[in-house]
N, C-alpha and C positions, 0 to 999 in steps of 0.2 A: 658278424658271421661272414663265412667264407664257404659258398656253395659253388658247384660244378656241375654244369649239364652237359653230360660225359657223352650224349647223342642227341643231336638235332640235325635239322636240314635247312639252314638259315639261308642256303641258296635257292629254295623252292620258290616259285612266284608268289606264292601265300603271303609272303612278308615284303613284297617289292614298294608298296605304298607307304611303310610304316618302320621300316627296319631299325631306322636311328632310334625311334620313339620306343621300340619293344627291347632293345638294348638297355635303353634308360631305365626302362621299368624292372628289367631283370635286376641291374645294380642296384635299384631301390629294395628288391626282396634279397638282397644278399649274394645272388648269383655273379660270381666274379670271371667265370673262365667258362669257354665253350669250345666242343669239337664238333664242326659240322661234317657230316658223314657222307661218304662219295657214295652213289647208286650205280655211276657208269664211269669207266675211266676216260671215255671220249668227254667227259662235261667236268673233267677235273678244272679246266681253266675258271669256270664259273666259281669253284670253291677258293680258287687262289685270289681272285677278285677281292673276297671277304678276309680272307687272311692277312692281305696286303692292306686293306682298310681299317681293319680291327686290330689292335695290339694283342687282345685277348682272345681272338678267335684261332684257333686251330682246325686242321682238317686230317682226313683219311684219304685213301686212294684205294679203289676197289669197284666190284659189281656186284650189285643186289641179285641174288637169284631170279628174281622176276625180270631181271634184264639179261639173264645170262644167254638167252636166245639171242640177243641182239650184239653183245659181244662175247661170244663163247670159247673165242682163241686168244685173248690177250696172255701173253707168257707171263710166268713168273718173273723172268729177267725184267720185264718192262714195269712189274708192279715194283720190283727192287729199284730199279733206276729211279724211278719218278718219286720214290720215298726217301732215297738218298740224296736227291739232287735240291731238295726243300727242306730248310730248318722246319717248317711250319707243318709238314707232313707228318704226323705222328703216330699213324695207325694204318694199319690195313683192312681193306674191307668197306662197306660189309658184305660179307658173303656167308653162303650158307645152303639152306635147304627150305624150301617152301612149296610143301604138298597142298595146300590150301587152295591157291590159286592156279598153281601147275602152269604158269604161264611159260615155262621153259620145260622140255623134256628133262625127267629127271636124272638121267645119265649125263647131261649137259650139265646140269646144277651141281652134280657131284665132282664132275671134272675140274670144273671151274673154283669149286670149294677146296679141292685138294690143292691147286695151285696158289690160292691164296694162303693157305697153311704153310705151302713150302715157302713163300714169301715172308710171313711173320718168322719162320724158322731162320732164314737167313738174315733178315734185318734185325731181330730181336725186337720189333715192334708188335703191340698187341693185335690181336685178330679180333676183329667185331663180328660176332655170330649172330646171324639172323636165324631162328629156327621157328616153323610154325607147321602143325600137324607133320610133324617128320623126327620126332624125337628119338625112336629106334636108331634110324640110320645116321643121325647127328653124332649121337653116343659111339656108334660103331667106328664112323670115320674118324673121331676124334682119337678113340683107343688106338686104333691100327695107326695112325699118323704120329700119335705121342710114342708109338714103338719105334718109331724112325728116328726120334728127336725130339725133346721138348720144345713147346713153342708158348707164347703168352696168349691168353685169350679171354675174352668177355661174353659171357651168353647174354646179349642185350635185349632190353625189353623183355624181361622174362615172364612168359605166360605160360609155360610148358609144365609139364609133371613133375613130381618129386624125382622119378627116376634120372631125367635128365640133369636135374641139379645134383644130384649126389654123383652122377658119373664125372660133371663138368668140375666139381670141386675136389673129386678124387684126383684129377689128372692135372691139377694145380690151376684152374681156371677161376674168374671172378664171374659174379652174377649182379646183373644191373636190372634194377627196377624201375618202372615207369609208372605214370599215373594209372593204369590198371590194378595197381595195389591200392588204391583208395577207393575202387568201384565198390558198391555195395554187395556186390557177389563173389567177391574174390577172397572169401574166407579161407580157402584151400590155398591161395597163392600166399596171403599172409602168415599162414601156418608153416610154409615152405621158408619165407623170408625170415621167420623167428629161429629156424634151425640153421640159417646160412651162417658160418663164422663172421663176426664183425669186420676182420680184417680181409673179408673178400667181397666186401658189399661196395656197389655203386649205384648212385641214381642219375635219372635221366629224365628229358620230356619225351622224346622221339617225335618232338614237334616239327610239322604243325598237326599231327595226329595225337589221338588218345590223351585228350586234355583231362585233367582229374575233376571231380566235384569241388567247388560248386560249378565248374565251368564246362562239365561234360556236354558234348554236343556242339561245342563252339571250337574255333581255330585254339590250337594248343600254341603256348610260346615258353622260351625259357623261365620266365619270372615263376610261371606255374610248378617248376620244379621243388621249390619251397612246400608246396602241398604234399608232394609226395614223400619228402623227408619228413616233413611232420608225423605222416602216417608210420612211416618207417621207424621214426624214433619212438613212438608209442609200441610199436610192435616189439621193438628191442628193448624196452624200458629204460630209455635214457631221455635226456632232454634235446631239444633240436640243435642246442651249439654244439653239443657233444656229438650228435650224429652228423652234422655239417663237418668239423673236424675229422672226424675218423674216416669218413668217405673221401675227405679231401685228400688225406694222407694215403687212403688206399690208392687214389686216382694218380697221384704223382710217384707213388712206388711202381705203380703198373705202367705209366706213360712217361717213362723214362727220359724221352726227349723234350719233354715240355718243361722248362724252367719254373720252379714253385716261387711265384711273386711275394708270398708270405715271408721267406728267408730274407728278402731285401728291405722288408718294412721295418 
Protein backbone atom coordinates (compact mmCIF):
# COMPACT_ATOMS: atom_id res chain seq x y z
CA UNK A 1 0.00 0.00 0.00
CA UNK A 2 1.21 3.51 -0.84
CA UNK A 3 -0.47 6.30 1.10
CA UNK A 4 0.57 9.96 1.23
CA UNK A 5 0.08 12.39 4.07
CA UNK A 6 -0.37 15.45 1.90
CA UNK A 7 -0.54 17.88 4.83
CA UNK A 8 1.21 17.61 8.18
CA UNK A 9 3.41 19.80 10.37
CA UNK A 10 6.44 17.66 11.10
CA UNK A 11 8.49 20.67 12.22
CA UNK A 12 6.23 21.35 15.19
CA UNK A 13 7.78 20.72 18.61
CA UNK A 14 5.08 18.11 19.32
CA UNK A 15 7.29 15.68 17.38
CA UNK A 16 10.72 16.62 18.69
CA UNK A 17 10.99 13.66 21.06
CA UNK A 18 10.05 10.83 18.67
CA UNK A 19 10.18 12.06 15.08
CA UNK A 20 12.18 9.07 13.78
CA UNK A 21 9.86 6.64 15.56
CA UNK A 22 6.72 8.23 14.14
CA UNK A 23 8.20 8.10 10.64
CA UNK A 24 8.79 4.38 11.17
CA UNK A 25 5.20 3.91 12.36
CA UNK A 26 3.96 5.72 9.29
CA UNK A 27 5.91 3.37 7.01
CA UNK A 28 4.49 0.35 8.84
CA UNK A 29 1.00 1.66 8.01
CA UNK A 30 1.74 2.21 4.32
CA UNK A 31 2.33 5.96 4.55
CA UNK A 32 5.32 6.48 2.30
CA UNK A 33 5.50 10.21 1.54
CA UNK A 34 4.81 13.46 3.40
CA UNK A 35 4.38 17.16 2.76
CA UNK A 36 5.23 19.23 5.82
CA UNK A 37 3.41 22.52 5.54
CA UNK A 38 4.72 26.02 6.13
CA UNK A 39 2.86 28.36 8.46
CA UNK A 40 5.36 31.24 8.32
CA UNK A 41 7.89 32.09 5.64
CA UNK A 42 10.24 33.25 8.39
CA UNK A 43 10.41 29.67 9.69
CA UNK A 44 11.09 27.94 6.38
CA UNK A 45 14.53 26.80 7.53
CA UNK A 46 12.90 24.48 10.08
CA UNK A 47 11.15 22.69 7.23
CA UNK A 48 14.32 22.54 5.16
CA UNK A 49 16.07 20.69 7.98
CA UNK A 50 13.43 17.96 7.69
CA UNK A 51 13.41 17.79 3.90
CA UNK A 52 17.18 17.42 4.05
CA UNK A 53 17.00 14.71 6.70
CA UNK A 54 14.28 12.55 5.12
CA UNK A 55 14.22 11.68 1.43
CA UNK A 56 10.44 11.23 1.44
CA UNK A 57 9.56 14.54 3.12
CA UNK A 58 8.73 17.58 1.00
CA UNK A 59 7.58 21.05 2.03
CA UNK A 60 5.55 24.10 1.12
CA UNK A 61 6.31 27.77 1.65
CA UNK A 62 3.77 30.31 2.85
CA UNK A 63 1.97 32.20 5.58
CA UNK A 64 -0.99 30.72 7.46
CA UNK A 65 -3.88 33.22 7.78
CA UNK A 66 -3.49 33.15 11.55
CA UNK A 67 0.11 34.32 11.04
CA UNK A 68 -0.76 36.92 8.42
CA UNK A 69 -0.54 39.71 10.99
CA UNK A 70 3.02 38.65 11.87
CA UNK A 71 4.25 38.71 8.27
CA UNK A 72 1.73 40.72 6.26
CA UNK A 73 4.12 41.95 3.59
CA UNK A 74 5.90 38.89 2.16
CA UNK A 75 5.79 39.64 -1.57
CA UNK A 76 4.76 37.16 -4.22
CA UNK A 77 8.27 37.42 -5.65
CA UNK A 78 9.77 36.10 -2.41
CA UNK A 79 7.46 33.09 -2.38
CA UNK A 80 8.34 32.35 -5.99
CA UNK A 81 12.06 32.76 -5.31
CA UNK A 82 12.02 30.37 -2.36
CA UNK A 83 9.98 27.77 -4.23
CA UNK A 84 12.19 27.83 -7.31
CA UNK A 85 15.42 27.70 -5.31
CA UNK A 86 14.66 24.39 -3.60
CA UNK A 87 13.63 21.20 -5.38
CA UNK A 88 11.88 19.96 -2.25
CA UNK A 89 9.56 22.96 -1.89
CA UNK A 90 6.63 21.63 -3.86
CA UNK A 91 3.65 23.79 -2.89
CA UNK A 92 2.61 27.30 -1.87
CA UNK A 93 0.89 27.96 1.44
CA UNK A 94 -0.85 27.21 3.56
CA UNK A 95 -2.71 30.45 3.03
CA UNK A 96 -6.34 31.44 3.05
CA UNK A 97 -8.88 32.89 5.45
CA UNK A 98 -9.66 32.06 9.07
CA UNK A 99 -12.58 34.03 10.45
CA UNK A 100 -12.97 31.67 13.40
CA UNK A 101 -9.93 32.87 15.31
CA UNK A 102 -9.56 36.22 13.48
CA UNK A 103 -5.96 36.51 14.65
CA UNK A 104 -5.17 38.86 11.79
CA UNK A 105 -7.35 41.60 10.31
CA UNK A 106 -9.51 40.16 7.56
CA UNK A 107 -8.27 42.61 4.95
CA UNK A 108 -4.70 41.53 5.77
CA UNK A 109 -5.62 37.85 5.46
CA UNK A 110 -7.23 38.53 2.10
CA UNK A 111 -4.24 40.47 0.76
CA UNK A 112 -1.83 37.74 1.88
CA UNK A 113 -4.11 35.09 0.34
CA UNK A 114 -4.10 36.87 -3.01
CA UNK A 115 -0.30 37.13 -3.04
CA UNK A 116 -0.08 33.39 -2.48
CA UNK A 117 -2.53 32.79 -5.31
CA UNK A 118 -0.29 34.87 -7.58
CA UNK A 119 2.70 32.75 -6.52
CA UNK A 120 0.83 29.53 -7.30
CA UNK A 121 -0.17 30.91 -10.67
CA UNK A 122 3.40 31.93 -11.50
CA UNK A 123 5.11 28.75 -10.31
CA UNK A 124 2.41 26.25 -11.25
CA UNK A 125 2.73 24.74 -7.76
CA UNK A 126 -0.46 23.86 -5.91
CA UNK A 127 -1.76 26.37 -3.39
CA UNK A 128 -2.72 24.79 -0.06
CA UNK A 129 -5.81 26.65 1.14
CA UNK A 130 -6.94 27.00 4.74
CA UNK A 131 -10.61 27.98 5.08
CA UNK A 132 -12.43 28.30 8.38
CA UNK A 133 -15.74 30.09 8.85
CA UNK A 134 -14.99 32.03 5.66
CA UNK A 135 -16.59 29.98 2.90
CA UNK A 136 -18.20 32.84 0.99
CA UNK A 137 -15.09 35.04 0.91
CA UNK A 138 -12.80 32.14 0.00
CA UNK A 139 -15.09 31.15 -2.87
CA UNK A 140 -15.40 34.75 -4.07
CA UNK A 141 -11.64 35.30 -4.07
CA UNK A 142 -11.04 32.00 -5.86
CA UNK A 143 -13.55 32.91 -8.56
CA UNK A 144 -12.13 36.40 -8.99
CA UNK A 145 -8.53 35.24 -9.09
CA UNK A 146 -9.24 32.34 -11.43
CA UNK A 147 -10.66 34.94 -13.80
CA UNK A 148 -7.16 36.42 -13.97
CA UNK A 149 -5.63 33.05 -14.80
CA UNK A 150 -6.04 29.51 -13.53
CA UNK A 151 -3.88 28.08 -10.75
CA UNK A 152 -3.80 24.67 -9.02
CA UNK A 153 -5.13 24.49 -5.47
CA UNK A 154 -6.27 22.22 -2.66
CA UNK A 155 -9.02 22.90 -0.14
CA UNK A 156 -7.09 21.28 2.69
CA UNK A 157 -8.55 19.59 5.79
CA UNK A 158 -11.97 20.16 4.29
CA UNK A 159 -14.64 20.84 6.90
CA UNK A 160 -16.58 23.60 5.16
CA UNK A 161 -19.99 23.55 3.55
CA UNK A 162 -21.06 21.97 0.29
CA UNK A 163 -21.05 25.35 -1.47
CA UNK A 164 -17.30 25.83 -1.05
CA UNK A 165 -16.59 22.26 -2.16
CA UNK A 166 -18.66 22.77 -5.29
CA UNK A 167 -17.03 26.13 -6.03
CA UNK A 168 -13.57 24.65 -5.60
CA UNK A 169 -14.33 21.72 -7.87
CA UNK A 170 -15.90 23.98 -10.47
CA UNK A 171 -12.70 26.02 -10.58
CA UNK A 172 -10.51 22.95 -10.99
CA UNK A 173 -9.41 22.46 -7.38
CA UNK A 174 -8.86 19.37 -5.28
CA UNK A 175 -10.38 18.54 -1.90
CA UNK A 176 -8.37 16.94 0.90
CA UNK A 177 -9.95 15.18 3.87
CA UNK A 178 -8.46 14.75 7.33
CA UNK A 179 -9.45 12.83 10.45
CA UNK A 180 -12.52 15.06 10.79
CA UNK A 181 -14.09 12.83 8.15
CA UNK A 182 -14.12 9.98 10.67
CA UNK A 183 -15.71 11.92 13.53
CA UNK A 184 -19.05 10.55 14.66
CA UNK A 185 -20.91 13.78 13.88
CA UNK A 186 -19.41 14.24 10.39
CA UNK A 187 -22.31 12.75 8.41
CA UNK A 188 -22.70 15.92 6.33
CA UNK A 189 -18.97 15.96 5.56
CA UNK A 190 -19.06 12.31 4.51
CA UNK A 191 -21.98 13.11 2.21
CA UNK A 192 -19.89 15.87 0.58
CA UNK A 193 -16.93 13.48 0.24
CA UNK A 194 -19.18 10.94 -1.47
CA UNK A 195 -19.90 13.50 -4.21
CA UNK A 196 -16.32 14.66 -4.81
CA UNK A 197 -15.01 13.02 -7.98
CA UNK A 198 -12.44 10.35 -7.20
CA UNK A 199 -9.81 12.12 -9.32
CA UNK A 200 -10.01 15.23 -7.10
CA UNK A 201 -9.50 13.57 -3.71
CA UNK A 202 -6.52 13.68 -1.35
CA UNK A 203 -6.01 12.52 2.23
CA UNK A 204 -4.04 14.12 5.04
CA UNK A 205 -3.65 14.27 8.81
CA UNK A 206 -2.95 17.95 9.56
CA UNK A 207 -0.87 16.40 12.36
CA UNK A 208 -0.42 17.11 15.20
CA UNK A 209 -4.07 18.22 15.09
CA UNK A 210 -7.38 16.41 14.55
CA UNK A 211 -6.55 12.78 15.24
CA UNK A 212 -9.26 10.44 13.94
CA UNK A 213 -10.99 7.84 16.07
CA UNK A 214 -9.82 5.78 17.92
CA UNK A 215 -7.10 8.35 18.71
CA UNK A 216 -9.30 11.43 18.98
CA UNK A 217 -8.11 13.79 21.69
CA UNK A 218 -4.52 12.59 21.39
CA UNK A 219 -1.65 13.91 19.32
CA UNK A 220 -2.18 13.15 15.65
CA UNK A 221 0.62 11.67 13.55
CA UNK A 222 1.07 10.67 9.90
CA UNK A 223 0.45 6.95 10.44
CA UNK A 224 -3.15 7.81 11.29
CA UNK A 225 -3.87 8.95 7.74
CA UNK A 226 -4.66 5.30 7.12
CA UNK A 227 -7.73 5.59 9.36
CA UNK A 228 -9.01 8.54 7.36
CA UNK A 229 -8.32 6.66 4.13
CA UNK A 230 -10.30 3.67 5.39
CA UNK A 231 -13.32 5.88 6.12
CA UNK A 232 -13.01 7.62 2.76
CA UNK A 233 -12.76 4.25 1.01
CA UNK A 234 -15.99 3.16 2.67
CA UNK A 235 -17.66 6.41 1.65
CA UNK A 236 -16.55 5.94 -1.97
CA UNK A 237 -17.40 2.23 -2.06
CA UNK A 238 -13.90 0.98 -2.82
CA UNK A 239 -11.33 -0.99 -0.85
CA UNK A 240 -8.47 0.71 0.95
CA UNK A 241 -5.87 -0.39 -1.60
CA UNK A 242 -7.82 1.21 -4.42
CA UNK A 243 -8.36 4.39 -2.42
CA UNK A 244 -4.65 4.57 -1.60
CA UNK A 245 -3.71 4.16 -5.24
CA UNK A 246 -6.20 6.72 -6.52
CA UNK A 247 -5.35 9.40 -3.97
CA UNK A 248 -1.63 8.84 -4.59
CA UNK A 249 -2.19 9.14 -8.34
CA UNK A 250 -4.05 12.39 -7.70
CA UNK A 251 -1.24 13.66 -5.50
CA UNK A 252 1.47 13.12 -8.10
CA UNK A 253 -0.69 14.64 -10.84
CA UNK A 254 -1.18 17.76 -8.71
CA UNK A 255 2.23 17.96 -7.04
CA UNK A 256 4.12 17.71 -10.30
CA UNK A 257 7.43 18.67 -8.70
CA UNK A 258 7.46 15.51 -6.56
CA UNK A 259 8.95 12.44 -8.28
CA UNK A 260 6.75 9.35 -8.04
CA UNK A 261 8.87 6.62 -6.39
CA UNK A 262 6.41 3.99 -7.54
CA UNK A 263 7.72 4.43 -11.08
CA UNK A 264 11.21 3.41 -10.00
CA UNK A 265 10.02 0.33 -8.14
